[in-house]
Each structure stands twice: as C-alpha cells, then as structure tokens.
N, C-alpha and C positions, 0 to 999 in steps of 0.2 A: 446653649446646650453643647455638650461635648459630642463629638462624632462617635458613632458606634464602630468598633474595630471589626474589620472584615475577617471572616473565618477563611483560612487557607483551604483550598480544595484538596482533599486527599484522594489519591488514586483509588479507583474501585476495580475489583477483579484481579486477575492474574497479571503480574507485571513482568514475569520472566518464565519462559517455558522452553526446555530443550536447547538452551544456548542462545535463544532469541529474546530480545527485550522489546518492550513497547517503545517506539521511537526509532528503532533500527530500520535501515533501508535494505530490503531484501529483494531477490529475484524469486519468482514462484511460477508454477504452472497452473493455469486456469482449468476448469472442468472440461472445456472444449479443446484443450491442447495448446491454446495460445500461451505466449509468455507474457508475464507482467512484472513490473518493478514498482515498488512503492514503500511507503513508510507504514510500519505496523501500528495499528490503532488499538487492537485488543486481541485476546485469545479466547477460544471456546473449546473446552475440553469435552463437553457433553454432546457433541454432534454425532449423528448416526454414521457418517463416513469416517470419522476419526477426529483427532484434535485438529482444529482449524485456526487460521489467523485471519483477522479482518485487516485489510490494507487499503490505504488511499492510493490508488493506482495512478502513476505518472504518465503511463502510456495510453491507457483507455479512459482516463479522467473519470473516476468514480470510485465508490467503495466496492471492493471485491473480496471474496473469500477464497482461500486456498488451503490445501492440506499442509500441515507443518512438515510432514515427511517429504514433500516436494518443493520445499523452500530452501534457498541457499544464499550465502553472501556473495558467491562468485557468479559472474554472468555466464549464461549458457553460450555456446558457440555462435548462435544467431542473435544474441542479446543486443550488441551494439548496433547491428543493422536495424533492429526493431526500434531502438531509441531514436536513431537518425531519421527513420521513416516517420515516426510520430512528430518529431520536431519540424520536419519539412511540411507535414500535413497542417500543423498549427500555423506555420509561417504563411502558407498559401491561403488559409482561411482568414488570417489577419489582413493580408494584402488585398483580398477581394472585398473585405469590409471597408477598407480605406478608400477604394475606388468608387464605391457607391455613394 
C-alpha cells in the first residue's frame, strides 16, 4: 500500500498585527510591571484589556500575555540586566542539580 500524504498544517488565527508577526522576538511589559522577552505565539484581538499577544517568555519560562501597545522590538533600559539575571539564575539551578 502507498503511504498517505501528510497534510501541511496551516496557520490558524491572526498572523500579523500592528507590525508584529507570529515568531518575532519582542520585549513587553507584564501586568504586574515586570519586563518580559519572548517569541510571539499568537494574537488575541477580543480581550477586555485590549489587543494582546501570547508569548513564550525566555525570562520567566512560560506562556505570558501582554498588551500589544506595551510591546517593542527594542529592549528597555533595564532589559539586558533582567536577561543576565535570568541566565545567572538558570546557571545556579543547573549547578546545584549537578552537585546532588
């Protein structure tokens, strides 16, 4: 028997919104005021707070939502410091796991 051809997955939902595209890496502000950086996974236009983006956060490690109006391609003044702190936290966690 011949193999069945796989269907290509078509993107679902909005792929581009206000200059941002799914897959872009952006800086954004979380609801509690912290800074996040991550890859855009999807957009939500029908949110009560306004248009939001769903991001896989590199700093806080998880899916987060943020307002599109508070997202940017440029890092905020404290952005690099936040990234370095998160990398150091990850390195410490890995080193304590190796010791055990």
